[in-house]
N, C-alpha and C positions, 0 to 999 in steps of 0.2 A: 403436425399432429395427424393421427390416422385413427380409423375406427376399428371394428372387429375384423376377424379373419375374412379375407376377401375372396379367396378362391381355393378349392381343394381338388386333388386328383389322387385316385387310388392306382397303384401299380404293384402287383404282387402282394406282398404282405406289408407294404408301407403306404401310409397316407401322407401325401405331400401337401403342405399348407403355406399360403402366403399370409403372413400375420401382421401386416401393416408395419408399424415402427419396430416390432419385434423381429422383423426379417422373415426368413424362410426356414422351415423346419420339416423334417421327415419323422413321422411317428410310426412305431412298430404296432401294427394292428393284427398280428398273426393270431392272437388269442381272443379276438373279438367274440367268437361264438363258443369259447371254451368255458364251461361252467365251473371247472376246477381252478380257474385263475381269477383272482379278485380284481386285479387292475388290468382292464381290457385294452387300454391305449396307453403306451408308454413312450417316453422320449429317449430313454437310455436303458434298454433291456438288460445290458450287462453291467455297465458301470459308467458314470459320467467321465471317469478317467480313461476308459478304454472305448468310448463310443461318443461321438459328437456329430449329430445330424442337424445342427443349426448353422445357418449362414446369416450374418448380420447384414442389414441394409436399412436405408432411411425410411422407406415407405413401400414395402412389398404389397402389391395389389392383386397379382394373379400368378398362377403357375400352370404350365402345360408340359406334357410329355408327348413324344412322338407315338407312343403306344402305352396301353395299360397292361400289357403282358410283361412278366418279369424276365425280360431278355437280358442277356449279357453278350454284347456284340463280339467280344474276343473269342467266344466259343464257336463262332461261325467262321473262323479263319482256317486256312490250311488247304492242302490239296484234296483231302477227303471231301470237304464241303464244296469245293469248286469243281473237281473232276468226277468224283463218284456220285455225289448227291445232286450235282448241277445247280447248286444254290448260288444266288447272287449275294454279294457282300452287303452288310447293313450300311445304310447311309450313316454318316458320322453323327447326324443329329440324334440318333438313338442313344448316344452316350450321355445326353444331357437333360437336365430339367431346365426349362426356360422360365425365368421369373421376370415379371414386369415390376418396375418400381417407379412410382410417380415422379420421383426426383432424379434417380440414377439411370433410368432407361431400362435396358435389357441386361439381365444377369444370367450367365450360363453356369450351371453347377453340374460337375461330373458325378452322376449317381451310380456308376458301375460298381463301386465298392460295396453297395448294398445287395448286389446280385451275384457276386463272385464266389459266394460260399465261404469266405474267410471272415469270421466275426471280429478279428483283431485289427482290421484296417478300416473300420466304418467311421471315417472322419471326412465330412463333406467340406468343401471350400470352393470359392469362386474359381472358375476356369477363365472367365472373361466378363467384362462389363462393356457395354456399347451404348452410346447416345450421341452419335455424330451430329454436331451442330445443334444439339438440344432438340432434335426432331421427335424424340420420344417423351418430351415433357408432358406430364399428366397421364402417362401410360396407366391404363386401368384394367385391360383385358387383352388376352391374345389367344389366337387359334392357330394350330399348326396344320398345314396341308403339304405333305411330301417334304420338300426342302425349304418351303416358304413359311414364314410366320406373318400373321396379320395382326397388327397391334392397334388397339383402340387408344388413341392419344388425343391431346388437344388439337393437333393438326388434322385429325380425321383418322382414316385407316392408313397406317404406315406398313407397307409391304417390304419385308426383309428377305433376301436370298441367303439361306444358311447352308449352301452347298459345302462351304467350309465354315462350320459353326463358330469357330474361334475368331473368324474374320468376317463378320456380317457385312453384307453389301445392301445398300438402300436400292430397292428395285422400283418403288413407286410410292406416291402419296396420293390418296384419294381424299380430297378435302370434303369433310362432312362436319356439321355442327353437333357438338355434344354426343359423340359416339359413346355408347356404354359397353357393348359386347358384340360378338360376331359368332356365327356358326357356319361350318362348311359342310355341304352335301353335294357329292359328285363334283360338278364344275362350277357350282354356285356358292357365293359367300353371302350369307344373310346378315345384315347389320341392323 
């Protein structure tokens, strides 16, 4: 059993929500300030048949994104970006919403379909689920810093290396009792 919505994050025109036993969902909030639109927050702006931004899980507790900007990493590929603009490629973590689930652990959801400008492919699904040895039991919050995720779980703060997001690697466990949340500023993690 789970309670109300646990964690929210806004990225571009979508609000991402961890909704306990209802799983994870992205809501279209593009019209939130539009007086000419009666329904300001919608789960399927086109049609439930052509749009599904829900991913089921047992007890989704928190959601985090590497950025709040509406980026689409694929637009950063190619010689123009590397050679002319001298831009670095995006880390792979920018492709995913990270969802903690108190029973299932860490769930990664590819959210690029919501940023690619193509409204006919807005169907979200799990890209990966990770909970090696049950280390993320009781996961209730996470914070992202670069390629690392800091998960508040029963074991304390569980640090995951997400250099390859679909293959998370356990970096460390900092044993702490009853951890609720964390926040990252510069090189310090506040728990």
